[in-house]
C-alpha positions in Angstrom: 106.7 89.8 -49.5 106.2 93.1 -47.7 109.7 94.9 -46.6 110.0 97.9 -44.0 113.2 99.5 -43.3 113.8 101.1 -40.0 116.5 102.0 -37.7 117.3 100.7 -34.4 118.3 102.9 -31.4 118.8 102.4 -28.1 115.9 103.9 -25.9 114.0 103.1 -22.8 111.4 101.1 -25.3 114.2 99.0 -26.7 115.4 98.6 -22.9 112.2 96.9 -22.0 112.4 94.8 -24.7 115.5 93.5 -23.4 114.5 93.3 -20.3 111.4 91.0 -21.0 113.6 88.7 -22.9 116.5 88.8 -20.6 115.0 85.4 -19.0 114.7 83.4 -22.3 117.2 81.0 -23.6 115.9 81.9 -27.2 117.7 85.0 -26.7 121.1 83.6 -25.4 121.6 81.5 -28.6 122.1 84.9 -30.5 122.9 87.2 -27.8 125.9 89.5 -28.4 128.8 90.1 -26.0 128.3 93.0 -23.8 131.3 94.6 -25.9 129.1 94.1 -29.1 125.7 95.6 -27.5 127.7 98.8 -26.5 129.0 99.4 -30.1 125.1 99.4 -31.4 124.2 102.8 -32.7 121.9 103.3 -35.5 121.7 99.7 -37.1 119.3 99.6 -40.4 116.9 96.7 -39.4 115.0 95.0 -42.4 111.5 93.9 -41.0 109.5 91.4 -43.0 105.8 91.9 -42.6 102.7 90.1 -43.9 102.1 86.3 -44.2 105.7 85.7 -45.2 107.0 87.7 -42.3 104.7 85.8 -39.9 105.8 82.7 -40.9 109.2 83.6 -40.9 108.8 84.7 -37.5 107.1 81.6 -36.2 109.9 79.4 -37.6 112.3 81.5 -36.0 110.5 81.0 -32.6 110.2 77.4 -32.9 114.2 77.3 -33.9 115.4 79.5 -31.1 112.9 78.0 -28.3 114.1 75.9 -25.5 112.5 72.4 -26.1 109.6 71.7 -28.6 108.0 74.8 -29.3 105.6 75.8 -32.1 104.1 79.5 -32.4 101.8 81.4 -34.5 102.3 84.9 -35.3 100.1 87.8 -36.3 101.5 89.5 -39.3 100.4 92.5 -38.1 98.4 93.4 -34.8 94.5 93.0 -35.7 95.6 90.6 -38.5 95.8 87.1 -36.8 95.8 84.2 -39.3 92.0 82.9 -38.3 89.4 84.9 -36.8 89.3 82.3 -34.3 92.4 81.4 -32.0 91.4 77.6 -32.0 91.3 77.4 -35.5 95.1 78.9 -35.9 96.1 76.4 -33.6 94.7 73.7 -35.2 97.4 74.4 -38.1 100.2 73.4 -35.7 101.5 69.7 -35.7 99.9 67.6 -33.2 97.1 70.2 -32.4 93.5 69.5 -33.1 90.3 71.2 -31.8 87.1 70.3 -30.8 83.9 72.4 -32.2 80.9 74.0 -30.9 78.2 75.6 -33.2 80.9 74.8 -36.0 83.6 77.4 -34.1 86.7 75.8 -32.8 86.6 76.0 -28.9 88.8 73.2 -27.0 92.3 72.3 -28.5 93.7 68.6 -28.1 97.4 68.6 -28.2 99.2 65.1 -29.2 96.2 63.5 -28.0 95.5 64.9 -25.0 92.3 66.9 -24.7 91.2 70.4 -23.1 91.6 69.5 -20.1 95.2 68.4 -20.2 96.6 71.7 -21.8 96.7 74.8 -19.7 96.1 78.1 -21.4 97.8 80.9 -20.3 97.3 84.9 -20.9 100.7 86.7 -21.2 102.0 83.7 -19.1 99.4 84.4 -16.3 96.5 81.2 -15.7 93.2 82.1 -16.9 90.0 80.9 -15.1 86.8 79.2 -17.2 83.1 78.8 -16.1 80.1 77.9 -18.0 76.6 78.0 -17.0 75.6 74.5 -18.7 75.6 71.1 -16.7 76.4 69.4 -20.2 79.5 71.4 -20.0 80.5 70.3 -16.5 82.8 72.2 -14.1 86.8 71.9 -15.8 89.5 73.8 -16.4 89.7 74.1 -19.9 89.7 77.2 -21.9 87.2 78.7 -24.0 88.9 79.8 -26.8 85.5 81.7 -28.3 85.7 84.2 -25.7 88.7 86.2 -26.9 88.9 87.8 -30.2 92.3 87.2 -32.2 92.3 90.9 -33.2 94.6 92.0 -30.2 96.8 88.9 -30.2 99.9 89.2 -31.3 101.3 85.6 -31.0 100.5 82.2 -29.6 103.3 80.0 -28.4 102.5 76.2 -27.5 105.2 74.8 -25.4 105.3 70.9 -25.8 107.7 69.9 -23.4 108.1 70.9 -20.0 110.4 73.6 -18.3 110.9 74.5 -14.9 109.7 78.4 -15.2 106.2 77.1 -16.8 103.2 76.8 -14.8 102.4 73.3 -14.3 99.1 72.0 -15.1 99.7 71.0 -19.2 100.5 67.3 -19.9 99.4 67.8 -23.5 101.0 71.4 -23.7 101.4 74.9 -22.5 99.8 77.5 -24.6 100.2 81.4 -23.8 98.3 83.6 -25.5 100.3 87.1 -26.0 98.5 90.2 -26.4 100.2 93.6 -27.7 101.8 96.1 -25.3 102.8 99.8 -25.8 106.6 99.0 -25.8 105.7 96.7 -28.5 105.7 99.5 -31.1 107.9 102.8 -31.4 105.6 105.2 -30.9 102.2 105.4 -32.6 100.3 102.8 -33.6 96.8 102.2 -34.5 94.4 99.8 -36.4 90.7 98.8 -37.2 88.8 96.7 -38.9 84.9 96.0 -39.7 83.5 93.1 -40.8 80.4 91.7 -42.3 79.8 87.9 -41.1 77.6 86.0 -43.1 76.6 82.4 -42.1 75.3 80.5 -45.0 72.4 78.8 -42.9 70.8 82.3 -41.9 69.4 85.0 -44.0 71.0 87.9 -42.0 74.5 89.5 -41.5 75.9 90.5 -38.6 78.9 92.8 -37.2 82.3 92.8 -36.2 84.5 95.6 -34.9 87.9 95.8 -33.4 90.3 98.5 -32.9 93.3 99.2 -31.0 95.6 102.4 -30.3 99.1 102.7 -29.1 101.5 105.3 -28.3 104.3 106.4 -26.1 105.3 109.3 -24.6 108.0 111.3 -22.5 111.0 110.2 -24.6 109.4 106.7 -25.1 109.4 106.2 -21.3 105.5 106.1 -20.7 103.1 104.0 -23.5 99.3 103.1 -23.1 97.6 101.0 -25.6 93.9 100.5 -25.7 92.1 97.8 -27.5 88.4 96.6 -27.9 86.3 94.3 -30.0 82.7 93.3 -30.8 81.3 90.7 -32.7 78.2 89.0 -33.0 77.2 85.6 -34.8 74.1 84.0 -35.5 73.4 80.5 -37.0 71.3 77.7 -37.5 71.9 73.8 -37.2 70.4 70.8 -37.4 70.7 67.6 -35.5 69.7 63.9 -35.9 70.5 61.7 -32.9 70.0 60.3 -29.6 69.8 61.1 -26.0 71.1 58.9 -22.7 73.2 56.9 -25.0 73.1 53.3 -25.9 72.7 50.9 -22.9 72.1 47.3 -22.2 69.5 47.9 -19.2 67.9 51.2 -20.1 65.4 51.2 -22.1 64.2 47.9 -20.3 63.7 45.1 -23.2 61.1 42.7 -23.1 62.5 39.0 -22.4 62.0 36.8 -25.2 61.2 39.6 -27.7 64.5 40.5 -28.9 65.7 38.3 -31.7 69.2 37.4 -31.1 69.9 34.9 -34.0 72.0 37.2 -36.1 74.6 37.8 -33.3 78.3 36.7 -34.2 79.0 35.1 -31.1 82.4 34.9 -31.8 82.6 38.4 -31.1 79.7 38.5 -28.6 79.5 35.3 -26.7 77.0 36.4 -24.5 74.7 37.9 -27.0 74.6 41.3 -25.1 72.2 43.8 -26.9 72.2 47.7 -26.7 69.1 49.4 -27.2 68.6 53.2 -27.9 66.2 55.5 -24.9 65.2 58.2 -28.0 65.5 59.1 -31.5 65.4 62.9 -32.2 65.5 65.5 -34.9 66.7 69.1 -33.8 66.5 72.5 -35.2 68.4 75.1 -33.3 69.3 79.0 -33.9 72.0 80.2 -32.1 73.4 83.5 -31.3 76.6 84.7 -29.8 77.8 88.1 -28.6 81.5 88.5 -27.7 82.8 92.1 -26.2 86.7 92.3 -25.4 88.6 95.1 -24.0 92.1 95.5 -22.9 94.2 98.4 -21.5 97.8 98.3 -21.0 100.0 100.8 -19.3 103.9 100.5 -19.5 106.3 102.6 -17.6 110.3 102.7 -17.4 111.0 105.3 -15.0 114.8 104.3 -15.4 117.1 102.5 -17.8 116.6 99.5 -15.9 113.2 99.1 -14.7 109.9 98.4 -16.9 106.6 98.5 -15.0 103.2 97.3 -16.7 99.3 97.4 -15.8 97.0 95.4 -17.8 93.5 94.9 -17.6 91.5 92.3 -19.7 87.5 92.3 -20.2 85.9 89.7 -22.1 81.7 89.2 -22.2 80.3 86.4 -23.7 76.5 86.2 -24.0 75.0 82.9 -25.7 71.5 81.9 -26.7 69.9 79.2 -28.5 66.2 78.5 -29.3 65.9 74.6 -30.1 62.8 72.7 -31.1 62.9 68.8 -31.1 60.4 65.9 -32.5 61.5 62.9 -30.6 60.4 59.0 -29.6 61.2 58.3 -26.1 61.5 54.5 -25.6 60.3 53.6 -22.2 60.9 50.2 -23.0 61.7 48.1 -26.4 58.7 45.3 -26.7 60.0 44.0 -29.9 63.2 44.6 -31.7 66.1 42.3 -34.0 69.4 42.4 -33.0 72.2 42.8 -35.8 75.4 41.0 -35.7 77.0 43.3 -33.4 73.9 43.2 -30.8 72.7 46.5 -31.7 68.8 46.6 -31.5 68.1 48.2 -35.3 64.5 48.1 -35.5 63.2 48.8 -31.6 59.3 49.2 -31.2 56.7 49.6 -28.7 52.9 50.2 -28.6 50.7 52.7 -26.7 53.1 55.6 -26.5 53.4 59.1 -28.0 55.4 61.4 -29.9 57.3 64.0 -28.0 57.5 67.7 -29.1 60.3 69.5 -27.0 61.4 73.0 -27.0 64.8 74.7 -25.4 65.8 78.0 -24.5 69.5 78.5 -23.4 70.5 82.2 -22.3 73.3 83.0 -20.3 76.4 85.2 -19.7 79.8 84.9 -18.8 82.1 87.8 -17.4 85.8 87.2 -17.3 88.0 89.9 -15.8 91.6 89.9 -15.3 93.7 92.8 -13.8 97.7 92.0 -13.5 100.8 93.9 -12.7 104.0 93.4 -13.9 107.7 94.9 -12.7 110.7 94.0 -14.2 114.0 95.5 -12.6 117.7 95.0 -14.2 119.6 95.1 -10.8 122.7 94.9 -12.4 124.3 93.8 -16.1 123.9 90.3 -15.0 120.7 90.1 -12.8 117.4 90.6 -13.6 114.1 90.2 -11.3 110.4 89.9 -12.1 107.2 90.5 -9.8 104.2 89.5 -11.4 101.1 89.5 -10.0 97.3 89.2 -11.0 93.7 88.7 -10.0 91.4 87.3 -13.0 87.7 86.2 -12.3 85.3 84.3 -14.7 81.7 84.7 -13.4 79.0 82.8 -15.4 75.2 83.4 -15.1 75.3 85.9 -12.2 72.3 85.4 -9.9 72.1 81.7 -10.6 69.1 82.4 -13.0 67.7 79.6 -15.4 70.2 79.4 -17.9 68.4 76.6 -20.0 64.7 76.1 -20.1 63.3 73.1 -21.4 59.7 72.5 -22.4 57.7 69.2 -23.3 54.4 68.2 -25.0 53.1 65.0 -26.2 50.3 63.1 -27.6 47.8 62.2 -24.6 46.8 58.6 -23.6 49.6 56.5 -24.9 47.8 55.7 -28.4 50.6 56.0 -30.6 52.6 52.9 -31.5 56.4 54.1 -32.4 59.3 52.2 -34.2 62.9 53.2 -35.2 65.2 51.6 -37.7 68.7 51.7 -37.6 69.9 49.2 -40.1 72.0 51.9 -41.7 74.2 55.2 -40.9 71.2 57.3 -40.6 68.2 56.4 -38.4 64.4 56.7 -39.7 61.3 56.5 -37.2 57.9 55.4 -38.0 54.6 55.6 -36.0 50.9 54.4 -36.1 48.9 57.3 -34.4 45.5 55.9 -36.0 44.1 55.5 -32.3 44.5 59.5 -32.2 41.1 61.5 -32.7 41.7 62.1 -36.6 44.8 60.0 -36.8 46.8 63.2 -36.5 49.5 63.1 -34.1 50.6 67.2 -34.4 46.7 68.2 -34.2 46.4 70.8 -31.7 43.3 68.7 -30.3 45.9 65.8 -30.1 48.8 67.6 -27.7 49.1 68.4 -24.2 51.5 69.5 -22.0 53.8 66.8 -20.6 56.8 68.0 -18.5 59.0 71.1 -18.0 62.6 71.7 -16.4 64.8 74.7 -15.8 68.4 74.4 -14.5 71.7 76.5 -14.8 74.9 77.0 -13.1 76.3 79.9 -11.6 79.9 79.6 -11.3 82.5 82.0 -10.1 86.1 81.1 -10.7 88.7 82.9 -9.5 92.8 82.8 -9.9 95.1 84.9 -8.0 98.9 84.5 -8.5 102.2 86.0 -7.2 105.4 85.0 -8.4 108.8 86.4 -8.0 111.5 85.4 -10.2 115.2 86.3 -11.1 117.6 85.2 -13.9 121.5 85.9 -13.3 123.1 86.0 -16.7 126.8 85.5 -17.3 128.7 87.6 -19.3 129.6 84.9 -21.8 133.1 83.5 -20.7 132.1 80.3 -19.1 129.5 77.4 -20.2 127.1 78.4 -17.6 125.3 80.9 -19.2 122.3 81.9 -17.2 120.6 80.8 -13.6 116.7 81.1 -13.4 115.2 80.9 -10.2 111.5 81.8 -8.8 109.0 81.1 -6.2 105.0 81.4 -7.1 101.7 81.5 -4.9 98.6 80.4 -7.2 95.2 80.2 -5.1 92.6 78.8 -7.5 88.6 79.1 -6.2 85.6 78.0 -7.4 82.0 78.7 -6.0 79.0 77.3 -7.6 75.2 77.4 -7.3 73.5 75.2 -9.1 69.7 76.0 -9.9 67.2 73.2 -10.7 63.5 73.3 -10.9 60.9 70.7 -12.4 57.5 69.7 -12.9 57.1 66.1 -14.4 53.2 66.3 -15.0 51.7 69.2 -16.5 49.1 67.8 -18.8 46.1 69.6 -17.5 47.8 72.9 -18.7 45.8 74.9 -21.2 47.8 75.1 -24.4 45.2 77.0 -26.3 47.4 80.3 -26.5 50.5 79.0 -27.3 51.8 79.6 -31.1 52.7 76.5 -32.6 53.8 76.2 -36.6 54.2 73.3 -38.5 57.3 72.8 -40.6 58.7 70.0 -42.8 60.2 67.2 -40.7 63.4 65.0 -40.9 64.2 61.1 -40.7 60.3 60.0 -40.8 58.8 63.1 -38.8 56.3 64.0 -41.3 56.2 67.6 -39.6 57.8 69.2 -37.1 56.4 71.5 -34.2 58.0 75.1 -33.7 57.2 76.7 -30.7 59.0 78.7 -27.8 60.0 77.7 -24.7 59.8 81.3 -23.4 56.3 81.3 -24.0 55.4 77.9 -22.9 57.0 79.2 -19.5 54.9 82.2 -19.6 51.7 80.0 -19.8 52.9 77.9 -17.0 53.3 81.0 -14.8 50.0 82.3 -15.6 48.4 78.9 -14.9 50.4 78.6 -11.5 52.1 75.2 -12.5 55.7 76.4 -11.8 57.7 74.9 -8.7 60.0 76.6 -6.3 63.6 75.8 -7.2 65.8 74.1 -5.3 69.5 75.4 -5.0 72.5 73.3 -4.5 75.9 74.8 -3.9 79.3 73.6 -4.4 82.9 74.6 -4.0 86.7 74.0 -3.8 89.8 76.0 -3.3 93.4 75.0 -4.6 96.4 76.3 -2.9 99.9 75.8 -4.4 103.4 77.1 -3.5 105.9 76.2 -6.3 109.5 76.9 -6.2 112.1 76.6 -9.3 115.3 76.6 -10.5 116.7 76.1 -13.8 120.1 76.7 -15.4 121.4 77.3 -18.8 124.7 76.3 -20.5 125.9 77.0 -23.9 129.2 75.2 -25.2 130.8 73.8 -28.3 131.3 70.2 -28.9 133.3 69.4 -32.2 132.3 72.8 -33.5 128.5 72.4 -32.9 126.9 74.9 -30.5 125.0 72.9 -27.4 122.6 74.1 -25.5 120.9 72.5 -22.4 118.3 74.0 -19.9 118.3 71.9 -16.7 115.8 72.8 -14.0 113.3 71.1 -11.2 109.9 72.4 -10.2 108.8 71.8 -6.7 104.8 72.0 -5.9 102.8 71.6 -2.5 99.2 71.9 -3.2 96.2 71.6 -0.8 92.6 71.0 -1.7 89.5 71.9 0.3 85.8 71.1 -1.3 82.6 71.7 0.4 79.0 70.7 -0.8 75.6 72.2 0.6 72.3 70.4 -0.7 68.7 69.8 0.2 68.1 67.0 2.5 66.4 64.2 -0.2 64.0 61.8 1.9 62.7 59.7 -0.8 61.3 59.9 -4.3 58.0 61.0 -5.7 56.4 58.6 -8.2 54.6 61.1 -10.7 54.5 59.2 -13.8 54.9 55.7 -15.3 58.8 56.7 -15.7 59.6 59.7 -13.7 60.5 59.6 -10.1 61.7 63.1 -8.8 63.3 63.8 -5.7 61.4 64.6 -2.6 62.6 67.0 0.0 61.0 67.9 3.1 59.8 71.4 3.1 61.5 74.0 5.6 64.0 71.3 6.1 68.0 72.7 6.6 70.3 71.5 3.7 73.1 69.5 4.5 76.5 70.3 4.2 79.9 68.4 3.6 83.4 69.4 3.4 86.5 67.3 2.5 90.2 68.1 1.9 93.2 66.5 0.4 97.0 67.4 -0.5 99.9 66.3 -2.6 103.6 67.4 -3.6 105.2 67.3 -6.7 108.7 67.2 -8.0 108.5 68.0 -11.7 112.1 68.0 -13.4 112.9 69.1 -17.0 115.7 68.7 -19.0 116.0 70.3 -22.7 119.1 69.8 -24.6 119.5 71.2 -28.4 122.8 70.3 -30.6 123.5 72.8 -33.8 124.7 70.0 -35.9 125.4 72.6 -38.5 124.2 76.0 -39.2 121.0 74.9 -40.5 120.6 71.6 -38.9 119.1 71.1 -35.3 118.5 68.3 -33.1 116.6 68.2 -29.7 116.0 65.7 -26.4 113.6 66.7 -24.1 112.9 64.8 -20.8 110.1 66.6 -18.4 107.8 65.5 -15.7 104.8 67.4 -16.2 101.1 67.1 -14.4 97.4 67.8 -15.0 94.9 68.4 -12.4 91.4 67.2 -12.4 88.1 68.6 -13.3 86.8 70.8 -10.6 83.6 68.9 -10.1 85.2 65.5 -9.7 86.1 67.1 -6.3 82.8 68.2 -5.0 81.9 65.9 -1.6 78.3 65.7 -2.4 76.5 62.4 -3.7 74.5 63.2 -6.8 71.5 61.2 -7.8 71.7 61.5 -11.5 69.6 58.6 -12.5 66.5 57.4 -10.7 64.0 56.4 -13.4 60.9 54.0 -11.9 62.3 50.8 -14.3 65.7 52.2 -13.5 69.1 52.2 -13.6 69.7 54.0 -10.7 73.2 55.9 -11.0 74.7 58.4 -8.7 78.0 59.9 -8.2 80.5 61.7 -5.3 83.5 63.6 -6.1 86.8 62.8 -4.6 89.3 65.9 -3.1 91.9 63.5 -2.3 92.3 63.0 -6.5 96.0 63.1 -7.2 96.8 65.1 -10.5 97.8 63.2 -13.6 101.8 62.9 -13.9 103.6 62.2 -17.1 107.1 61.3 -18.1 107.9 63.1 -21.2 110.4 62.2 -23.8 111.0 64.2 -26.9 113.3 63.6 -29.9 113.5 65.9 -32.8 115.6 66.8 -35.9 114.8 70.2 -37.2 116.5 71.6 -40.9 116.1 75.5 -41.4 117.0 75.1 -45.2 116.0 78.5 -46.1 114.5 81.6 -44.4 111.3 80.9 -43.2 111.6 77.3 -44.9 112.2 74.2 -42.3 111.6 70.8 -42.1 111.3 68.6 -38.9 110.4 65.2 -37.6 110.0 64.4 -33.9 109.1 61.5 -32.1 107.0 62.0 -28.3 106.0 59.4 -25.8 104.2 60.0 -22.5 103.9 57.7 -20.0 101.1 58.8 -17.9 100.4 57.7 -13.9 97.5 58.4 -11.7 95.3 58.4 -14.6 91.6 59.0 -13.1 89.1 56.7 -14.1 86.1 55.7 -12.5 85.4 53.6 -9.4 82.0 51.9 -9.4 80.2 50.4 -6.0 76.6 49.0 -5.9 75.4 50.0 -2.3 72.5 51.7 -0.5 72.4 55.4 -0.3 70.8 56.9 3.2 68.8 59.9 3.0 67.9 62.0 5.9 65.6 59.4 7.3 67.3 56.5 6.6 67.7 54.5 2.8 66.2 55.8 0.2 63.7 53.6 -1.1 61.6 52.9 -4.2 57.8 53.5 -4.1 57.1 52.0 -7.5 57.8 48.3 -6.7 54.7 47.8 -4.4 52.4 50.4 -6.1 49.8 51.9 -3.6 46.7 53.9 -4.5 46.5 55.3 -7.9 49.9 55.7 -8.4 51.7 57.1 -10.3 50.0 60.6 -9.2 50.5 64.0 -8.0 53.0 66.4 -8.9 56.2 68.1 -7.2 54.1 70.8 -5.1 51.3 68.8 -5.0 52.4 64.9 -3.9 50.1 62.2 -3.5 51.2 60.6 0.1 50.8 57.1 -1.3 53.3 57.8 -4.0 55.9 59.0 -1.8 59.1 56.8 -0.6 57.8 55.2 2.6 60.4 53.0 5.0 58.9 49.7 4.0 59.4 49.9 0.5 62.6 48.5 -0.9 65.8 50.0 -0.5 67.2 51.3 -4.1 70.5 49.8 -4.8 72.4 52.7 -6.7 75.5 52.1 -8.8 77.8 54.9 -7.4 80.6 56.1 -9.6 83.8 58.0 -7.8 86.4 59.3 -9.9 89.6 57.5 -8.3 93.7 57.4 -9.6 93.3 53.7 -11.0 95.5 53.6 -14.1 98.5 54.2 -16.1 98.9 54.4 -19.8 101.6 55.4 -22.6 100.9 57.8 -25.4 103.3 58.1 -28.4 103.6 59.4 -31.7 105.4 61.3 -34.7 105.4 65.0 -35.8 106.0 65.6 -39.1 106.1 68.8 -40.7 107.4 71.1 -43.4 107.0 74.9 -44.4 108.4 75.6 -47.7 108.6 79.1 -49.2 109.5 79.2 -52.7 112.2 81.7 -53.3 111.1 85.4 -54.2 107.7 83.9 -56.1 105.5 84.7 -53.0 104.5 81.3 -52.7 104.2 78.9 -50.1 103.1 75.8 -48.4 102.6 74.1 -45.3 102.1 70.3 -44.8 102.1 68.3 -41.5 101.0 64.8 -40.1 100.8 63.9 -36.7 100.6 60.1 -35.6 99.3 59.1 -32.1 99.3 55.8 -30.7 98.4 54.4 -27.4 97.5 50.6 -26.1 94.4 51.5 -24.3 92.1 51.7 -27.0 88.2 51.3 -26.3 86.7 47.8 -26.7 83.2 48.0 -28.2 82.5 44.6 -27.2 83.4 44.6 -23.4 81.2 45.3 -20.8 83.5 46.0 -18.2 84.6 49.3 -16.6 87.3 49.6 -19.1 89.8 52.2 -19.0 90.4 53.7 -22.5 92.1 57.0 -23.6 90.1 59.9 -25.2 90.9 62.2 -27.7 93.5 60.3 -29.6 93.7 60.7 -33.3 95.9 61.5 -36.1 95.6 64.8 -37.5 96.9 66.5 -41.0 97.2 70.2 -42.2 98.0 71.4 -45.6 98.0 75.0 -46.3 99.1 77.0 -49.6 99.2 80.7 -50.2 100.7 83.6 -52.2 101.7 86.8 -51.7 103.0 89.6 -53.4 103.0 93.6 -52.4 99.5 94.1 -52.5 97.6 90.8 -52.3 97.9 87.5 -50.6 95.6 84.2 -50.6 95.4 81.4 -48.4 93.6 78.0 -48.7 94.0 75.5 -45.6 92.9 71.9 -45.3 92.6 70.1 -42.1 91.7 66.5 -41.4 91.3 64.8 -38.1 90.8 61.1 -38.0 88.2 59.4 -35.8 88.9 59.6 -31.7 86.8 58.0 -28.7 85.3 61.6 -27.2 83.8 60.2 -23.9 84.4 56.4 -22.4 82.5 54.5 -20.2 79.6 52.0 -20.4 77.8 54.6 -23.1 80.7 55.5 -24.8 80.9 58.4 -27.8 83.0 58.4 -30.7 83.5 61.2 -32.9 84.1 60.3 -36.8 86.9 61.6 -38.9 86.0 65.1 -40.1 87.9 67.4 -42.7 87.2 71.2 -43.1 88.6 73.9 -46.0 89.2 77.5 -45.1 90.0 80.3 -47.3 91.5 83.5 -47.1 92.4 86.4 -49.0 93.4 90.3 -48.6 94.1 93.1 -51.0 96.0 96.1 -50.0 94.1 99.4 -51.5 97.1 101.3 -49.9 99.8 101.2 -47.2 97.1 101.8 -44.5 94.0 100.2 -45.6 93.4 96.8 -47.0 90.2 94.8 -47.8 90.0 90.9 -46.9 87.2 87.9 -47.4 87.3 84.8 -45.3 85.8 81.5 -45.5 85.3 79.1 -42.9 84.0 75.6 -43.7 83.5 76.4 -47.4 82.2 73.0 -48.4 79.8 72.6 -45.3 81.0 69.8 -43.6 79.0 67.7 -41.3 79.8 66.3 -37.9 78.8 62.7 -36.8 79.3 60.8 -33.5 78.5 57.3 -32.7 78.5 55.1 -29.6 80.0 51.4 -30.1 79.3 50.5 -33.5 78.7 53.0 -36.2 74.8 52.5 -36.4 74.5 53.4 -32.9 74.0 57.1 -33.8 74.8 60.1 -31.0 74.7 62.9 -33.2 74.8 63.9 -36.8 74.9 67.7 -37.3 74.6 69.9 -40.3 76.3 72.9 -40.2 76.8 75.9 -43.3 80.1 77.8 -44.5 80.7 80.9 -42.6 82.4 84.1 -44.2 84.0 87.3 -43.2 84.0 90.4 -45.5 86.0 93.4 -44.5 87.8 96.5 -44.5 91.1 96.9 -42.3 93.4 99.9 -41.6 96.7 100.0 -40.1 98.7 103.3 -39.2 
């Protein structure tokens, strides 16, 4: 345990701290009377630092919080418990995370995923954007974009409060960064790290630093912080694409052996087939830059003004190659007891050799102003305004480039084996010259695609709040009130470009390297998608891109009123926070898309959208509105000095993803053999609404030590599901038709840039019947569970431990045998943490174990389940002197893998292999 002794004196800085906390119930419980405050002179304050100090601070934030609040505090600025904020948050009871490239990213709280949790930065809503179609356009925050080095604390509000921004059914998560008035005078930190990922041979750097000082008798302060981090890693993946389905790929009638199907579970003998089997090799690079400037000025003892600017830049690149089978149909196969076709096969096909290149940047900028005015000894006003933007892929350049090569002439017989949890492939290439599918002379070009989103997401908020605080003579302790306007604007441009037949391209100058393969692919072809596209460009095989623009504006006016009461019931302190928040939201959305007149049948499988040249785009606009009344009740009873019981009720909401509200109809799947799937947004969607109940018992039996048990229940209405309708979709000239039903000429043939007229949709062709999905408010559900937690510091030994377990339940679980468009809750799983640590004057070490049970990641006709996952992380540091320390962090030291499957465990979707990651560095604090 590390102890510092300082003197407390009343200054403009300390006044600022009092102003900042004046409206918080956490201060009311321990507030001194005005007489006691006036008697404060020079009082010795013992400040406990280090890991034990951090845990004690977090425990105190939980103990004095309004409702159910959990927190993580930095040991010191620049010394957060984990290098990644999401990795730290998963240590909190009820919090679990998703991972991208073996890094913590999205946060799930009590079973509600990233879209159901509102993340704020210093109390301000933050925008989000991504250039990848696969990541969609949502509101979930990307924790990879913020370094933990400038973070002082993270609070997780699991129960609603009138003064909290709406948007978090799971939780409101507030990331708090340092400000100059947090320190008494000069403060500086710096750290240098060497990052070693065991999957690569190189070492990447991380740098961070912060300098803060106050001037003019502590009435003016400035803080500047910056960080830079590079990360390189490699990963391997085995899996499938496009899900496991009943209707695609096509299954030849009579050739699928269904005799093993258990009709007690699957009475209709439904079978599920796989579209592809893949083996991927990826090299990932990520560069992150953060910068923060904070200015604070206290011109009088009653006013504090703050200006903050926060910047983040995230550059992501990924080079991937893939060996793949694509089953256009399944000619023979056997179904197991569940109905999974475990040995699909077809003749006259080919091997596919893919290359991917991801490359884009996300720019985030936030400028905020805060003015706090203590108008009287009992009345405080706060004005807060900010303008924050997240801008991905500026200029709408291709963020994702995809190349594919194949064997010519469809001379290879292919098969796969799914009898175990890991698939295997087989092929017969004897009909190819030399029988070698990897020989350069047996490889031709196939297709290319380039695509990417440019997204500009802007949030402008203005909030005026006030707090009246009594002198402590009555049970009514405080009244909080305020009004807020939030304008959430998203503008997107989707760039798409493709050529579905480049078999005639010259590949003689393409560099190809053969490396050992996986799961039956004897070899793997490594080549560059960038070089492939250079060759396409040189050979005039690139088509013009199409651009689709969509946007949305969401304007919300909110007002709130809350009151705090403190009294005694049979000598037990009783605290109540009662409030209500009212919101009025207007939504408008627009789409501008190219006018599709039909389809161009290019290959046996591919039919591309056909747009008449020089035809104006088609625009559409839709709007919606709703109001919400959100009451909250937070009660706590201090049964003894150490025992606290709580009850909370609140109504909270979460809004739909952004792309769910775009009015345009998107033609998602249009293969010649089917299926034909389309989707349309719905700006009239109502938000998810939840009635939340919490009961908890907390026992604080020693400094920094406590045990708690809590029960929670969430009744969610307006749950957004998927409505389906089979119908014809009209293009510019009438219904969209299928040119592959009654072939003409030598179809399929031609290309996007030079179509064969016989292969284009004609009015006399059969109209396509599309399955059109639309997000609709259709269901309600209940999620409940238990949170168990203990944090124990073993006296003065320096040892400590944390153990917690969360149980989450719902009746709406996915039935893998049902073919209905069923409603099921995603993200629900039990979680557990076990952390042990030791600390003395100069050394500390921590070992953390995290476990998450299996959960439904995606629902729908082709669901995805993530299997149970556990991970062990370590960290250790040694103080060379009072200012300088060295440290090492280890992430996923046992190199755990991630596996996902569809309805049944052998319906593999992804098996991803990652390595351990280590940070070694030096940190200085002055």
